[in-house]
N, C-alpha and C positions, 0 to 999 in steps of 0.2 A: 278433421282430415283425411283420408287414405292416404298413405306415404307412398303407397305404388299399385298399380293396377298387374295381376299375373295375365303374362304373355307367352311364357314358356314354361312345360313341364317340368318339376321336380324330379320325377322319374323319367327317363328316358327309354326305359323297358319296361313293360307293367310286369314281366317277371323277375325283377329287384326287390316287388311289394311283397312285404311277407308279415305275418301278424308280430308285435312287440320290437320290429326296427321301423326307425323314423328316421330320414336323413338329419333333419333336427329334434334331437330328443330335448327334453325340458326337464331341468332338474327343479324338485319342488324345495324350498326353504327349511320347510318346518320340521320333517322326521325323517330327513335323508331319503326321501324318494326319489326315482327317476320314471321318465315317463318316455318308450319309444327308444329305450337305452339298453334292448337285448332280453327283454323280459315282457309278461304281459300281467297287468295289475287286474285284481277282482276289484269290484265296485258295488256296493251295495245302497239303495236308496230307498227309505222307508217313508211316508206318510204319515202325520198324527191321525188321530180317530179324531173324527167331527166331535164338535162341542170344546176338545179342548184348547181351541184359539179363542176361547172366552176371556182367558185372561193370563197374564204374564206367566203367572205362578201355574195353571196347569199347562201350558206350551212348554214350559221351561221342566217342567215333572215329564212331561211326555218325550220331549228329545232327550232327556237323562237317561231315559229308559230305552231307545233307540240308540244309542251311542254305547253306553256300557254293556247291551245284550251283544252288539256286533262286534267289543271290543274282546267280551268274555268268549265267544264262538271262537274267536283267531287265536286266541292264545290256549284255549283247551282241543282242537285241532291242529295245532304248527302252522295258523297261515301266515307266511314270512312279511308277507305287506298287503298291503290293503289301502282300499279310498272309501271312505262315507262320502256320499253325496246328500244334503240335504236342499230338496226342491221346497223351496216358500211356498205356505199358505198366505192369503191374501193378508190375512194380520202381522204377519212376521214383517212382510215385506211394507206394508203402510205402517209400520209404525218401528222405526230405524233403531230405536233405544230397544228395544225388544230383540233384533235380528242380532243388535251387537251382544247383549248379555248372554243370547243362547250360543252363539259362537262361541264366546270365552267360555260359555261352560262345555260345549264340544269339545274346544281344544285342551281343556284340562284335564278332561276324561282320557283322551287320546295320548297327551303327553303321561298321564297315569301310566298306561299299559305300555307305552312304547320304553317308557324310563325301567319298567319292571321285568319287560319279557324279550326286548333287544328288537323287538318287530319294528317293521316302518311304514309309514302311514302317511296320508292326506285327507283333508276335510275341503269339501269343496260345497261352496254357496250359490246355490243356483237361485238368485235372487228374481222374483216374479215380476214381469211384465204388468201391473197393475191398471195401466193407460187405458182410458178407452176414447175411442175416436170420436164419438157423437157429446161427449162430456164438454163443459166449457172449457177450454184451453186444451183441448186435443189431446196432443203427443207429445207436445213440447213446453216445457218449461218458459220458455221464451213466449208462449202465448197464453201462460197463465194458466198451466196443468199443473194442480197440486200432487196429484200422483206422479207426473215424471220427476218432481222434486223430490218427493220422498222415494223413490227410486234411488237418486243418486245418492242421498244420504244413507239409507239401507247400504250402499256398494261400500261406501265409505267406511261406517259402523264393523261390515265384515272383515274390512281387510284390515282395520286398525286392532280388530280383536281376535285373529289369531287364523282366519280363512285362508286354505293355501292358493287355492286358485277363485275367479270368479267366472260364473256363465250365467249366462241368459236363455230366454224362449222369445225373444220379441215379439211383438203380434202386427207391425207394421205390414201393411197390404192385406190384411184378412179380412176385412171389411169386401173390398172387390174380390178379392179370394173365395171368398163364401157364396157369394154370386155367382161366379163361374162355374165353383164345382157344383150348384145347385142346378144349373143349366147346361153344362158342357161346354162352356165359353172359354174356350181355348186363350182367344186374343185374354179375357179378365183374370185368367189363370195365371198370364204370362207377365200381365200389368202387376197384377196384385205381389205375385211372389218375386220375379226377378228384376222388375222395376221399381214398385215403391218399398217393397222388402228389402232392398239394396240401398235406396235411399234414407229408410229408417235404421237400417245397421249400422249404415255411418255415422248418422248421429248421437246413435247410443254408443259405441262401440270406441268414437274417439276420444268420449267422455270417460268409458271403462277405463281404457287403457291409461289414462291422463291421471286417474284415481288410484288403481293398484301401482302405479309405479311410485306412488309416495311411499307405498307401506311394502315394496320388494313383494307384493303378491302378484302371481301369475295371474292375466287375464287369459283365461281359457278358451272361451269361444262359445259357439252357438250350435243349434240344429235346428233345421225348420219344423219345428214341433207346430207352429200356429198353421203351416200351409201344407208341406208335404205329406207331414203326419196327418193331417185332416184328410187329404184324397186317399191316402193308403185305406185309412179307416174304415172311409165310406164306400171304397172299392173291397173290401170286405176279402172272404174266402173264393174259394174256387166255386161254390154255389151261389154265389152272391152277384146279381147283376143292375144294383142300382149308378153304379158307377165303373165306367170303364176301366181294368186293369191297365191297360195300355197307355191311356192317358194320365192315368195316376203315376206310372213311370214317368211321363214327360213332364210334370211338375216336380218328381222328382228330382231328374238333370236341371231344371230352371235352379231349384234349390241350391243345387251343390252352387252355383254361381252368387247366388246372395250368402250362403253362409262363408263363402270366402273373404267377404268383405271384412270380417271380423277381425283376419290374419292381415288384411291389407292396411289395418287401423295400426295396426300394433300386437294384437293377440298373439298368444305362444301356443297354445293347445295344452294338454287335449281336450278336441272342443266335445261337445254332447253327443248322445247316441239315438235320439230317439228318432229321428225322420229318417233314417237310413241313407242319406245320402253320402255319408262319411267316406267310401271307398273311393268316390270321386274326388272328393276335398282331398285327399291322401295323395291321391295322383297328381293333382295339379301342384299341392303346396309342399309336399314332403316332412308336414306337421303331424306328431301322434294326435290319435282320435279315439274317444269311445265309441263303442258299439253293444246295441243290446240283439238279443235273440231269440234262441231257445229260453231262456232264461226271463223271457219277458211275456212267459205266459201268463202271469199273473195279473199282466193286465190287458192283453189281445192275444187272439189267434197269429198263428205266425208261418207264412208258406216260406220264408228263406230263411229259418234261425241258425242253419248252419252255414251257408254261405256268406251271410254277410262277417262272420268270425274270421273269414280268411284273412284278413289285413290289420284287425285290431291293435291296439298298444291298451286299450281298458275295456276289459269285459265287465257288464252291466248287466242288472235286471233291468226292468222297468217298473215306476213306483208300485209300493202296495202298502197298505194299509196297515198301522200297526195294530198287531193282534196275536194270539196264542194259534199255534198249530200243532200237531202231534210230536214235530221232533223240536220244538221251541218256538220262542216268538219270532215273527217274519223277519226282522234284522238277524239276526241268528241263522233262518231257514236259508235265506237267499244270498247271504252273505257263502254260506259255506257250498251254495248250490254255485254261484257264479266263480267261487275260489277252486272249487275243482276242476272245473272246465278251464280257468288258466292254468294250474298245475299239468294238465295234457298237454297244452300248447307249450308250455316252458320245459316239459320233461322233452317235447319232440324238438326245440332247439338246442337244447343241453347235449341232445345225442345226435344232431346234424339232420334230422329228421323234418325238417319244417315246412318245406316246401311240400314234403308229401301228405304233411296233415291239410296244409292249406287248400291244395287239389282237392283232396277228399270232402273236405269240408264245402269244397266250392259245387263239385260232382253231386253233392247229396241232394242239395234244393236248385242247380242251374237249371234243370229241365223243368221244372213243377208250374213256373209262372214266368211270364215276359217278365214282372220286374226281379226277380232274384236273376235272371238272364243278362238281364242289364246290369246288374250289382255286383255280377261275377268280376273278379277285378281285372282280368283283361278287356271284358267290354268298358267297365268303368273309367278306365285309363284312355278308350277310344274318345268315350265321351267327354272325360278332361280335356282331351286333342283338339276337339272340336272347339270348345268353349275358350282355350287361351287364344286360340285364333282370331278371337275378336275381344281380347281381355279386355281392351281399355273402353270400351263401352257396354255398360250393365243391360242394355237390352238385347243388343246384338250377341253378347255372349251367351246371354241366357235362350234366346231364340235356338242359336247354333247348339246348343247341348240340349237340347228337346229334341229338333230337327236328329240329330246324331241318334240319342237314344231311340227315335222313330224308324230310324235305317237298322239298328241293330234286330228291332224287332222283326219287321220285316224281312230281313235275311232270315232270320231264325226260322219264321214259318216258312219261308219258302224252301230252307234245307230239312222243314220238317223236324226240328228241334224242338221248338216250341209250335204245339197247334193251337193258333186262334180260332176262336168262335166267329161264325158271322157276325156278330154281335162287334167282337174285339176288334176284327179287321176293319168293318165298316168304319168304326168310331177311329181307330189310329188313321184311318187312310184320310178322312173327313179333317182330323186335327192337323194333319202334317200338311195337307192342300192349303188348308186356313195358314198355316205358320209361313207355308213358302210365298203365299200371295202376298202378305206383308210386306211395306213397304221397307227398306234399308235405309232410308233415312230418319234418324232417330227421332228429330225436332217435329217432324211432319206426324210420326208414329203417335207419339205423348202429346202434343195436342189433339189428336180425334181422340185417343183412348181420354184425355180429362173432359173434353167436350160429353161423351157418350157414358161414362161412368158417373159423372156428377150429376145429369140428369137420371142415370137408373138405380144408382146406388145412395139412396139418403144418406147414410153415415159416411161418405166418401166426402173428404174435406179436403181439396188440393192443400190447403195452408197448411197442413198437419204434417205434409213434405215439402217445404219451401216451394211450391209449386205456384 
């Protein structure tokens, strides 16, 4: 169960937000590292190659290479602190003992380098959400989901074997979100991300926090990769017209309301990076967070790769496959890339120039696209402020966040700070009109959504959400 709901902002003034500093820093027990405590931590995440998941032996050998290559580069160029994140492939989460052995192996390698070179480090395990909504048992162990049971066992194995923190990217609400994304149905997007996603987050993170507490492992948190990141990816770049960027941004605002649920269940951060709702989440919670941007080019194009760095506490790449590049293997190359960027941020902090660099990051991409405009730290704070005014109601707060994002984008267009095409402006105005017309009686709205999407989306099963 949630312990509380956010009804006020952690930051009273958006100007107080800056990279490397969080109101509630997090200490990692394993290797003497902190997050949000006055410096930015670089992170690297590398995926094992296809085929290496065929056996435990192959997968362990691949993770040994990933971990050792990253640690070798950290020692070689003098990276003082870093985090390795391992996003699980299916086999790693499906076989809890595999996850435990691989975590223990990675932890032992990190311990070897920490002891030898005196660096600080962390090992994040991002357990895969392997649940499938339409399979027998759906999303919940109580309904008979074997996959859900294995997820819980894997979280425990990772904690037991040395993970610094646990993160996830849960899939709750995705079946309805995908339907809404294909049809630009803003109500389906809101129901999928803001409502169903929040319910599923509470179910998963109440359990995650309880497991982590048994081992003094930090429950890190989430990012809405399954929802907001899907919208961002489909929206694409400036030449793409398959999905409006304005509506994608409204989905990201809704995602902030959903991602906060992990903290409301007791997670402490740093949350994950993939869906870019982090500045909003930090503004509301004061918790440290990870972000990716310009170093995410290994996985996708990016039109806000500098702006999103402005208030991060962990700076990450996006997942990249293990292979060799001219500069070394991908763990070495991409850790060096994120570490060099973090070094710039940390130098700015040490020389008293942090806010200047923050504002330069922000200005670089602020006017490139409506998404970057809204995620600039001052506007992210505005979205959070609208969210907490309805903080106790997961539907109303997600709706309020989306509407505030819409207002910010319209204001930007009217001031000619961001020029919206007719397609973008029409899409925005239509979505805002639909949101404003929705009832504010949550029970009525939910009842209508269940009736409509149970009929339209075959994979949507209300029992998966206790409805």
